[in-house]
N, C-alpha and C positions, 0 to 999 in steps of 0.2 A: 452207213449213217450219212456220209457226204452226199450220196446219191439222193437220199430223202430230202436233205437240205436244198439240194439243187432244184428239186421239184417243188418244194413248198415255199421257197423264198422268192420274192419279187426280184427281178434282175438287179435293180438298184441296191437292194438290201444284200443280195448275194455278193455283189462287187465290194460293198463296204465291209462285209464280214471277212472276205478273203484278204482284204488289204490290212486288217489288224492281225499281225502275226506274232506279236510278243507283248510283254508288259510295257515297253516303251511306246509302242504304237497305241496301246490301250490308254495310257496316260495322256497321250496327245489327243485322242478322241474325247476323253473326259474334259480336257481343257477346252476343246472346241464346243462341247455341249454347254459347259459353264458360260462361255461367251455368248452362245446362241440364246441361252435362257437368262441372261443377265437382267432383263427387265420383266421377267415372268414370275410365277408363283415361287415363294420361298421353299415350298415343299419339294419341288423338282430339283432345285439347286441343293437342298439339304441332302437328298438321297445321293446325289453325285459326290458331294463333299465327304459324306460318310464312307464312301467306297475307298477313298485314297489310302487310309491307314491299313486297310485289309488286303491291299493288292499283293504285298510281299507274301502274305500267308497263302493267298490263292496261287501265286506262282510256285510256292513250295509244294502245295497240294498237287498241282499239275505235274510237277517233276516227279513226285512220289508215285502218282497215279501211273505215269508212263513206265516207271521202273517195275511196277507190279504186273504190268501187262506182259503176256507171253509174246505179243507181236508189237512192233514199233507203232506208236500212235502219234499222229501229228497234233501237237498242242495248239498250233495257231488257230485251229477250228474252235477250240474252247474260248480263246480270247475274242475272236470275231463274233461268235454267237453271244457271248456275254455283253459285248459292246451293243449289239442290237437290242438285247433285253433291257439294258439300261436306258437306251434311247427311247424305246417304246414305253417303258415305265414312266420315264420323266415326262414324256408327251401326254400321257394319260392323267398326270397329276395337275396339268395346267388347267 
Protein backbone atom coordinates (compact mmCIF):
# COMPACT_ATOMS: atom_id res chain seq x y z
CA UNK A 1 0.00 0.00 0.00
CA UNK A 2 2.86 2.38 0.75
CA UNK A 3 4.29 1.78 -2.71
CA UNK A 4 0.92 2.66 -4.26
CA UNK A 5 0.80 5.88 -2.25
CA UNK A 6 4.33 6.72 -3.36
CA UNK A 7 3.24 6.43 -6.99
CA UNK A 8 -0.08 8.24 -6.64
CA UNK A 9 0.80 11.20 -4.43
CA UNK A 10 2.48 14.38 -5.55
CA UNK A 11 5.92 14.75 -3.88
CA UNK A 12 4.67 17.64 -1.72
CA UNK A 13 1.64 15.64 -0.53
CA UNK A 14 3.75 12.56 0.07
CA UNK A 15 6.16 14.56 2.21
CA UNK A 16 3.29 16.04 4.22
CA UNK A 17 1.67 12.62 4.75
CA UNK A 18 4.96 11.14 5.95
CA UNK A 19 5.47 13.99 8.41
CA UNK A 20 2.16 13.30 10.22
CA UNK A 21 3.05 10.29 12.33
CA UNK A 22 0.66 10.39 15.29
CA UNK A 23 -2.36 12.07 16.83
CA UNK A 24 -0.32 15.02 18.10
CA UNK A 25 1.08 15.72 14.63
CA UNK A 26 -2.44 15.43 13.22
CA UNK A 27 -3.80 17.93 15.75
CA UNK A 28 -0.98 20.31 14.82
CA UNK A 29 -1.97 20.01 11.16
CA UNK A 30 -5.63 20.66 12.00
CA UNK A 31 -4.59 23.82 13.85
CA UNK A 32 -2.53 24.87 10.83
CA UNK A 33 -5.53 24.33 8.55
CA UNK A 34 -7.82 26.30 10.86
CA UNK A 35 -5.40 29.22 10.74
CA UNK A 36 -5.01 28.91 6.97
CA UNK A 37 -8.78 28.98 6.46
CA UNK A 38 -9.63 31.54 9.14
CA UNK A 39 -10.99 34.00 6.56
CA UNK A 40 -12.58 31.37 4.34
CA UNK A 41 -15.90 29.55 4.15
CA UNK A 42 -17.46 28.47 7.41
CA UNK A 43 -18.11 25.00 5.98
CA UNK A 44 -14.40 24.20 5.65
CA UNK A 45 -13.67 25.32 9.20
CA UNK A 46 -16.75 23.47 10.46
CA UNK A 47 -15.48 20.14 9.06
CA UNK A 48 -12.11 20.65 10.73
CA UNK A 49 -13.65 21.59 14.08
CA UNK A 50 -15.94 18.55 14.00
CA UNK A 51 -12.95 16.23 13.71
CA UNK A 52 -11.37 17.25 17.00
CA UNK A 53 -13.71 15.34 19.34
CA UNK A 54 -13.45 12.18 17.21
CA UNK A 55 -9.66 11.95 17.13
CA UNK A 56 -9.35 9.94 20.33
CA UNK A 57 -11.80 7.39 18.90
CA UNK A 58 -9.82 7.23 15.66
CA UNK A 59 -6.61 6.67 17.61
CA UNK A 60 -8.28 3.85 19.56
CA UNK A 61 -9.47 2.38 16.26
CA UNK A 62 -5.96 2.44 14.76
CA UNK A 63 -4.51 0.76 17.85
CA UNK A 64 -7.20 -1.96 17.78
CA UNK A 65 -6.70 -2.39 14.03
CA UNK A 66 -2.96 -2.95 14.49
CA UNK A 67 -3.58 -5.51 17.24
CA UNK A 68 -5.88 -7.50 14.93
CA UNK A 69 -3.34 -7.67 12.10
CA UNK A 70 -1.09 -10.69 11.86
CA UNK A 71 1.78 -8.44 10.79
CA UNK A 72 2.94 -5.15 12.24
CA UNK A 73 1.25 -2.19 10.53
CA UNK A 74 2.60 1.35 10.60
CA UNK A 75 -0.20 3.61 11.85
CA UNK A 76 1.58 6.81 10.88
CA UNK A 77 0.41 6.17 7.32
CA UNK A 78 -3.21 6.33 8.50
CA UNK A 79 -2.65 9.70 10.19
CA UNK A 80 -0.81 11.15 7.21
CA UNK A 81 -3.37 10.08 4.65
CA UNK A 82 -6.25 11.27 6.83
CA UNK A 83 -4.53 14.64 7.05
CA UNK A 84 -4.40 14.87 3.26
CA UNK A 85 -8.07 13.90 2.97
CA UNK A 86 -9.07 16.63 5.41
CA UNK A 87 -7.00 19.21 3.59
CA UNK A 88 -8.38 18.26 0.17
CA UNK A 89 -11.95 18.15 1.50
CA UNK A 90 -11.61 21.51 3.18
CA UNK A 91 -10.15 23.06 0.03
CA UNK A 92 -13.04 21.77 -2.09
CA UNK A 93 -15.54 23.38 0.29
CA UNK A 94 -14.14 26.86 -0.33
